[in-house]
N, C-alpha and C positions, 0 to 999 in steps of 0.2 A: 950539710951543715945541720948542726943540731937546732931542734925546735925550742925556742926561747920563751914559748908561752907558758905561763903558770897558771894554777888553778886557784880560784878564790870563792868563799861563800859569804854572802852576807844574810844576816837574820834580821828580819823586819817584824816589828810589833806595832799594832795601831796605838795611837795616842790613847791616854785614858779616857777622855770624853767619848771616844768612838767604840768604846767596849759595850755600850748600850746601843741597840739597833734604833731605838727611838731617836737618838741624837745624829743619826745619818741624814744628810739632806742631799739634794740634787748635786751640789757643789763636791761633796765627798765622792758621790757616785761617778762624777765626771773625771775626777783625779784618778780613782781607781781604773777607770776606762783607759786613760792615758798610760798609766802604769802598765797596764796589760799590753798595749801597743808597743811601749818601749821594749818590753820582754821579747815580744814577737819580732821586733827589729833585731834584737840580739841574736835571736835564734837564726833569723835570715842571713846574719853576717857570720854565722858559724862560732860565735862566742859563747852562747847559752848552752849550758850541758843539761840544766833542769831547773824548774821553778815550780813552787806550789805552796799550799798553806794548809794548816790544820783545819779541820771542820769546826764549825760553831764560832761564837763570838763571846770570849770571856777572857779573864785575866791570863788564861794559858795560851790564848791564840797567838800564832806566829807564822810567818812564811819564810822560806828560804830561796836563794837565788845562787845556783852554782853556775860558775862561769870561768872563761879563759881571758886572760889579759897578759899583755907583755911585761907589766911591771905593777908594782902595788899602787904607784901613783896614777896608772891608767884604771886599776880596779876601783880606787877611791872615787876617781872622777865619775866611773859608771855607776857606782852606787850613789853618790851624791846627787847625780842627775836623773835618777829614778823619779819620776813625777810624784810618787807617794812621799818620798823623802824630801824632795825639793820644795814640795808644796805644803809640807808640815803635817801630814795626816799619819805619818809612819816614822818611827825611829828605826835606826839601822846601825848594825855593828859589822865590821867586815874582818874576816878572818882568812889567813893563807890556808889552803884546803888542797886535798889530793884525792880524788875517787880511787879507791882501791879495787873494788869490785862493781860491776854494772852489767846488767842482762845484755847480751849481745855484744860484750867487748872484753878485752883482756887489757889490763893494766900492767905497766912496768913498775912495780913497787920497788 
């Protein structure tokens, strides 16, 4: 049977207020910690392909989450339930995606 899982990417950006380090509080740090735990859970479930962020903190800062889901609805749910998004410190935009090349793997393009 054909694998129905699709790949998606969501791009995360911190809200404007958090582009200055001095505006970060323990509350935001705790949300980021929950965000990281959620990504670790996706990895353990075999859904996460990769996640990361640009260095620094300015208007160009962004993070990405590349993952697998059975449908766009599931992908949207995963993105909306990311604590950074759900708790309002990050904006996110979802895109259908397909990894073409990755070290250590071969993709069927």
